[in-house]
TIVO-2410 file (N, C-alpha, C; in nm, 3 decimals):
# residues 82
REC num residu      c1      c2      c3 atome chaine
REC   1      M  18.245   5.227  19.025     N      A
REC   1      M  18.274   5.155  19.103    CA      A
REC   1      M  18.242   4.967  18.994     C      A
REC   2      Q  18.297   4.956  19.031     N      A
REC   2      Q  18.306   4.745  18.918    CA      A
REC   2      Q  18.207   4.723  19.040     C      A
REC   3      S  18.122   4.638  18.959     N      A
REC   3      S  18.064   4.525  19.033    CA      A
REC   3      S  18.129   4.376  19.051     C      A
REC   4      T  18.072   4.340  19.210     N      A
REC   4      T  18.143   4.166  19.224    CA      A
REC   4      T  18.141   4.090  19.102     C      A
REC   5      I  18.032   4.098  18.958     N      A
REC   5      I  18.008   3.960  18.879    CA      A
REC   5      I  18.114   4.033  18.773     C      A
REC   6      Q  18.191   4.228  18.795     N      A
REC   6      Q  18.282   4.283  18.630    CA      A
REC   6      Q  18.415   4.226  18.687     C      A
REC   7      I  18.445   4.286  18.782     N      A
REC   7      I  18.618   4.177  18.807    CA      A
REC   7      I  18.610   4.061  18.850     C      A
REC   8      K  18.581   3.931  18.838     N      A
REC   8      K  18.548   3.827  18.852    CA      A
REC   8      K  18.512   3.783  18.740     C      A
REC   9      L  18.431   3.849  18.655     N      A
REC   9      L  18.440   3.850  18.512    CA      A
REC   9      L  18.551   3.909  18.440     C      A
REC  10      I  18.634   3.939  18.491     N      A
REC  10      I  18.782   4.006  18.431    CA      A
REC  10      I  18.869   3.898  18.464     C      A
REC  11      Q  18.885   3.874  18.602     N      A
REC  11      Q  19.025   3.753  18.580    CA      A
REC  11      Q  18.949   3.614  18.552     C      A
REC  12      I  18.902   3.639  18.515     N      A
REC  12      I  18.809   3.483  18.491    CA      A
REC  12      I  18.883   3.531  18.229     C      A
REC  13      F  18.875   3.598  18.232     N      A
REC  13      F  18.956   3.647  18.116    CA      A
REC  13      F  19.049   3.631  18.099     C      A
REC  14      Q  19.128   3.675  18.207     N      A
REC  14      Q  19.261   3.684  18.222    CA      A
REC  14      Q  19.304   3.543  18.179     C      A
REC  15      K  19.214   3.460  18.314     N      A
REC  15      K  19.284   3.386  18.330    CA      A
REC  15      K  19.244   3.193  18.162     C      A
REC  16      I  19.160   3.184  18.147     N      A
REC  16      I  19.170   3.205  17.990    CA      A
REC  16      I  19.278   3.205  17.876     C      A
REC  17      F  19.269   3.380  17.847     N      A
REC  17      F  19.309   3.449  17.743    CA      A
REC  17      F  19.454   3.508  17.815     C      A
REC  18      L  19.558   3.429  17.786     N      A
REC  18      L  19.640   3.469  17.813    CA      A
REC  18      L  19.697   3.595  17.826     C      A
REC  19      E  19.632   3.664  17.685     N      A
REC  19      E  19.746   3.765  17.607    CA      A
REC  19      E  19.661   3.887  17.635     C      A
REC  20      L  19.573   3.840  17.749     N      A
REC  20      L  19.509   4.012  17.845    CA      A
REC  20      L  19.536   4.016  17.944     C      A
REC  21      S  19.600   3.945  18.035     N      A
REC  21      S  19.696   3.891  18.154    CA      A
REC  21      S  19.728   4.052  18.158     C      A
REC  22      A  19.881   4.150  18.080     N      A
REC  22      A  19.896   4.243  18.058    CA      A
REC  22      A  19.813   4.387  18.078     C      A
REC  23      C  19.667   4.361  18.028     N      A
REC  23      C  19.563   4.453  17.936    CA      A
REC  23      C  19.484   4.553  18.036     C      A
REC  24      D  19.500   4.587  18.021     N      A
REC  24      D  19.408   4.769  18.130    CA      A
REC  24      D  19.262   4.729  18.140     C      A
REC  25      E  19.138   4.746  18.184     N      A
REC  25      E  19.052   4.717  18.241    CA      A
REC  25      E  18.999   4.741  18.095     C      A
REC  26      N  18.991   4.808  18.061     N      A
REC  26      N  18.930   4.914  17.967    CA      A
REC  26      N  18.909   4.784  17.852     C      A
REC  27      Q  19.037   4.789  17.812     N      A
REC  27      Q  19.122   4.629  17.692    CA      A
REC  27      Q  19.041   4.514  17.728     C      A
REC  28      I  19.031   4.499  17.836     N      A
REC  28      I  18.989   4.378  17.856    CA      A
REC  28      I  18.782   4.366  17.792     C      A
REC  29      R  18.789   4.461  17.907     N      A
REC  29      R  18.631   4.499  17.819    CA      A
REC  29      R  18.585   4.467  17.706     C      A
REC  30      S  18.690   4.580  17.704     N      A
REC  30      S  18.646   4.541  17.457    CA      A
REC  30      S  18.692   4.368  17.385     C      A
REC  31      A  18.679   4.325  17.488     N      A
REC  31      A  18.758   4.160  17.452    CA      A
REC  31      A  18.691   4.122  17.324     C      A
REC  32      E  18.634   4.018  17.178     N      A
REC  32      E  18.628   3.996  17.103    CA      A
REC  32      E  18.671   3.882  17.065     C      A
REC  33      R  18.559   3.750  17.079     N      A
REC  33      R  18.645   3.677  17.013    CA      A
REC  33      R  18.769   3.674  16.881     C      A
REC  34      E  18.698   3.752  16.758     N      A
REC  34      E  18.761   3.782  16.655    CA      A
REC  34      E  18.877   3.933  16.680     C      A
REC  35      S  18.908   3.948  16.820     N      A
REC  35      S  19.067   4.001  16.817    CA      A
REC  35      S  19.115   3.908  16.930     C      A
REC  36      L  19.082   3.876  16.954     N      A
REC  36      L  19.216   3.761  17.060    CA      A
REC  36      L  19.160   3.588  16.992     C      A
REC  37      L  19.385   3.617  16.911     N      A
REC  37      L  19.408   3.478  16.886    CA      A
REC  37      L  19.385   3.377  16.949     C      A
REC  38      S  19.351   3.363  17.036     N      A
REC  38      S  19.395   3.231  17.163    CA      A
REC  38      S  19.226   3.157  17.162     C      A
REC  39      W  19.117   3.273  17.100     N      A
REC  39      W  18.988   3.197  17.172    CA      A
REC  39      W  18.884   3.167  17.052     C      A
REC  40      D  18.969   2.964  17.070     N      A
REC  40      D  18.936   2.926  16.982    CA      A
REC  40      D  18.861   2.845  17.053     C      A
REC  41      S  18.862   2.742  16.992     N      A
REC  41      S  18.666   2.674  17.058    CA      A
REC  41      S  18.774   2.525  17.189     C      A
REC  42      I  18.874   2.563  17.250     N      A
REC  42      I  18.896   2.460  17.338    CA      A
REC  42      I  18.898   2.602  17.397     C      A
REC  43      N  18.965   2.694  17.401     N      A
REC  43      N  18.908   2.805  17.502    CA      A
REC  43      N  18.743   2.904  17.556     C      A
REC  44      H  18.743   2.920  17.411     N      A
REC  44      H  18.520   2.933  17.409    CA      A
REC  44      H  18.454   2.750  17.555     C      A
REC  45      L  18.525   2.650  17.496     N      A
REC  45      L  18.463   2.544  17.631    CA      A
REC  45      L  18.482   2.601  17.814     C      A
REC  46      L  18.650   2.650  17.756     N      A
REC  46      L  18.700   2.653  17.893    CA      A
REC  46      L  18.658   2.847  17.972     C      A
REC  47      L  18.646   2.914  17.874     N      A
REC  47      L  18.565   3.020  17.913    CA      A
REC  47      L  18.413   2.995  17.963     C      A
REC  48      V  18.330   2.931  17.917     N      A
REC  48      V  18.175   2.867  17.981    CA      A
REC  48      V  18.230   2.771  18.054     C      A
REC  49      T  18.334   2.725  18.130     N      A
REC  49      T  18.319   2.601  18.255    CA      A
REC  49      T  18.316   2.719  18.381     C      A
REC  50      E  18.416   2.796  18.276     N      A
REC  50      E  18.443   2.932  18.457    CA      A
REC  50      E  18.331   3.000  18.467     C      A
REC  51      L  18.333   3.028  18.419     N      A
REC  51      L  18.148   3.118  18.410    CA      A
REC  51      L  18.096   3.029  18.485     C      A
REC  52      E  18.017   2.974  18.449     N      A
REC  52      E  17.922   2.836  18.474    CA      A
REC  52      E  18.009   2.828  18.698     C      A
REC  53      E  18.084   2.778  18.676     N      A
REC  53      E  18.179   2.734  18.793    CA      A
REC  53      E  18.227   2.901  18.879     C      A
REC  54      G  18.275   2.972  18.761     N      A
REC  54      G  18.213   3.123  18.915    CA      A
REC  54      G  18.175   3.219  18.981     C      A
REC  55      F  18.021   3.164  18.835     N      A
REC  55      F  17.852   3.196  18.941    CA      A
REC  55      F  17.809   3.155  19.006     C      A
REC  56      S  17.803   3.050  19.012     N      A
REC  56      S  17.772   2.904  19.041    CA      A
REC  56      S  17.590   2.917  18.921     C      A
REC  57      I  17.601   2.862  18.800     N      A
REC  57      I  17.475   2.884  18.687    CA      A
REC  57      I  17.530   2.761  18.590     C      A
REC  58      Q  17.441   2.752  18.553     N      A
REC  58      Q  17.357   2.695  18.443    CA      A
REC  58      Q  17.350   2.783  18.335     C      A
REC  59      L  17.485   2.797  18.256     N      A
REC  59      L  17.373   2.824  18.096    CA      A
REC  59      L  17.287   2.765  18.024     C      A
REC  60      P  17.188   2.856  17.986     N      A
REC  60      P  17.047   2.756  17.925    CA      A
REC  60      P  17.107   2.705  17.750     C      A
REC  61      D  17.052   2.653  17.704     N      A
REC  61      D  17.078   2.565  17.567    CA      A
REC  61      D  17.090   2.715  17.456     C      A
REC  62      G  17.190   2.677  17.378     N      A
REC  62      G  17.255   2.800  17.306    CA      A
REC  62      G  17.350   2.949  17.344     C      A
REC  63      A  17.310   2.924  17.476     N      A
REC  63      A  17.382   3.029  17.543    CA      A
REC  63      A  17.474   3.041  17.501     C      A
REC  64      A  17.555   2.972  17.472     N      A
REC  64      A  17.751   2.944  17.499    CA      A
REC  64      A  17.790   3.005  17.381     C      A
REC  65      A  17.696   2.933  17.282     N      A
REC  65      A  17.727   2.965  17.158    CA      A
REC  65      A  17.637   3.183  17.122     C      A
REC  66      E  17.570   3.211  17.192     N      A
REC  66      E  17.610   3.334  17.150    CA      A
REC  66      E  17.713   3.425  17.290     C      A
REC  67      V  17.820   3.330  17.344     N      A
REC  67      V  17.899   3.489  17.390    CA      A
REC  67      V  18.001   3.464  17.357     C      A
REC  68      N  18.043   3.590  17.231     N      A
REC  68      N  18.135   3.618  17.164    CA      A
REC  68      N  18.238   3.743  17.234     C      A
REC  69      S  18.205   3.759  17.330     N      A
REC  69      S  18.244   3.880  17.329    CA      A
REC  69      S  18.254   3.919  17.525     C      A
REC  70      F  18.420   4.008  17.603     N      A
REC  70      F  18.352   4.023  17.724    CA      A
REC  70      F  18.189   4.087  17.733     C      A
REC  71      E  18.113   4.185  17.604     N      A
REC  71      E  18.034   4.221  17.657    CA      A
REC  71      E  17.894   4.106  17.628     C      A
REC  72      D  17.893   4.095  17.567     N      A
REC  72      D  17.816   3.885  17.568    CA      A
REC  72      D  17.842   3.875  17.701     C      A
REC  73      A  17.969   3.864  17.730     N      A
REC  73      A  17.960   3.787  17.841    CA      A
REC  73      A  17.911   3.835  17.969     C      A
REC  74      S  17.915   3.973  18.030     N      A
REC  74      S  17.910   3.974  18.115    CA      A
REC  74      S  17.707   4.072  18.129     C      A
REC  75      K  17.657   4.064  18.012     N      A
REC  75      K  17.501   4.082  18.009    CA      A
REC  75      K  17.439   3.957  18.088     C      A
REC  76      L  17.501   3.830  18.001     N      A
REC  76      L  17.423   3.681  18.019    CA      A
REC  76      L  17.427   3.704  18.172     C      A
REC  77      I  17.578   3.693  18.218     N      A
REC  77      I  17.601   3.682  18.376    CA      A
REC  77      I  17.460   3.755  18.429     C      A
REC  78      H  17.455   3.925  18.435     N      A
REC  78      H  17.352   3.992  18.545    CA      A
REC  78      H  17.284   3.936  18.433     C      A
REC  79      S  17.198   3.879  18.336     N      A
REC  79      S  17.040   3.855  18.326    CA      A
REC  79      S  17.001   3.699  18.363     C      A
REC  80      L  17.087   3.632  18.418     N      A
REC  80      L  17.140   3.527  18.468    CA      A
REC  80      L  17.104   3.475  18.624     C      A
REC  81      K  17.136   3.650  18.674     N      A
REC  81      K  17.198   3.637  18.794    CA      A
REC  81      K  17.121   3.695  18.870     C      A
REC  82      N  17.048   3.794  18.824     N      A
REC  82      N  16.916   3.897  18.841    CA      A
REC  82      N  16.764   3.860  18.824     C      A
***
């Protein structure tokens, strides 16, 4: 069963990276910066903003630069929410 965090994170990735809108959950969970053509600096900033707003968190200094995949984002959100 998926956690609320995972569901929301999937929605955020689909919103920011349009090529993921038609993908299944496994494809989204395997998304990485190198595999998505639309993951540029602007969309990276949008992702960080969506993560902060969507989960009501403030990313620590330098943490945004470490988010290079769905898995990275998931681990970071879980560490900040628990």
